[in-house]
C-alpha positions in Angstrom: -13.2 -4.9 1.6 -11.0 -2.0 0.6 -7.9 -2.4 -1.6 -4.9 -0.2 -2.5 -1.5 -0.6 -4.1 1.6 1.3 -4.7 4.4 1.1 -7.2 7.3 2.2 -5.0 9.2 -1.0 -5.9 8.8 -0.7 -9.7 12.5 -0.8 -10.1 12.4 -4.3 -8.7 9.4 -5.2 -11.0 7.2 -5.4 -8.0 3.9 -3.9 -6.9 2.6 -4.0 -3.2 -1.1 -4.6 -2.9 -3.0 -4.5 0.4 -6.7 -5.4 1.0 -8.6 -4.8 4.3 -11.7 -6.8 5.1 -13.8 -6.6 8.2 -17.0 -7.6 9.9 -18.5 -7.1 13.3 -16.1 -9.5 15.1 -12.8 -9.4 13.2 -10.8 -7.8 10.5 -8.0 -9.0 8.1 -5.3 -7.5 6.0 -4.0 -9.3 2.9 -0.6 -8.2 1.7 0.6 -9.3 -1.8 3.9 -8.7 -3.5 2.9 -8.9 -7.2 5.9 -9.5 -9.5 6.6 -9.5 -13.2 9.3 -12.1 -12.6 10.6 -13.8 -9.5 8.7 -14.3 -6.3 9.8 -11.7 -3.7 10.1 -11.9 0.0 8.6 -9.2 2.2 8.7 -8.2 5.9 5.9 -6.9 8.0 6.7 -5.0 11.2 4.3 -4.9 14.1 5.4 -2.5 16.9 3.9 -3.0 20.3 3.7 -0.7 23.3 6.2 -1.2 26.1 3.2 -2.3 28.2 2.5 -5.3 26.0 4.5 -8.5 25.7 3.3 -10.3 22.6 3.5 -14.1 22.7 4.3 -16.0 19.5 2.6 -19.4 19.1 2.3 -21.4 15.9 2.0 -18.6 13.4 0.0 -16.5 15.9 0.6 -13.6 18.2 -1.4 -13.8 21.4 -2.2 -10.5 23.1 -4.6 -9.5 25.9 -8.0 -9.8 24.2 -6.7 -10.3 20.7 -5.2 -13.1 18.6 -3.4 -12.2 15.4 -3.1 -15.1 12.9 -0.8 -15.3 9.9 -1.4 -17.6 6.9 0.2 -18.0 3.4 0.6 -20.6 0.7 4.4 -20.2 1.3 6.6 -20.3 4.4 6.2 -17.7 7.1 8.9 -16.9 9.6 7.9 -14.8 12.7 10.5 -13.4 15.1 10.4 -11.0 18.0 13.0 -8.4 18.8 13.3 -5.4 21.0 13.3 -1.7 20.1 13.5 1.6 22.0 10.0 3.1 22.1 10.0 6.9 22.6 7.3 7.4 25.2 8.1 11.1 25.7 10.9 13.6 24.9 14.3 11.9 25.7 12.6 9.0 27.4 12.6 5.5 25.9 11.3 2.1 27.1 12.3 -1.3 25.7 9.4 -2.6 23.6 8.7 -5.5 21.4 8.5 -5.6 17.6 7.3 -8.7 15.7 8.7 -9.2 12.3 6.9 -11.4 9.8 8.9 -12.6 6.9 6.7 -13.9 4.0 7.0 -14.7 0.3 4.4 -13.6 -2.2 1.4 -13.1 0.0 0.4 -13.1 3.7 -3.0 -12.9 5.3 -3.2 -11.3 8.7 -6.3 -11.9 10.7 -7.3 -10.1 13.9 -9.8 -11.8 16.2 -11.1 -11.3 19.7 -9.5 -13.9 22.1 -12.1 -16.1 23.7 
């Protein structure tokens, strides 16, 4: 896999690390909030095209041809909201954004739907 981190949250005593892993059939992204003190909560935003309606089922997002699965040692909360997607100049469409609330670490796996 490939790993990277940034220290943009140093003032909070926090480092964000991300690791990408992949093979022929799938890939995964592991996000970690590494703290010098308290455990921190993070949010991941997944914005979808206005043409796609993601379905949330048991810590998964079901899409045409793809299933995105979330896992963590801690609680994960997944919510879906709408946003205005700019599809061209001065033209917007209602679209879906999925927000994943996690504590400490979340593993996001992308697999082909069977």
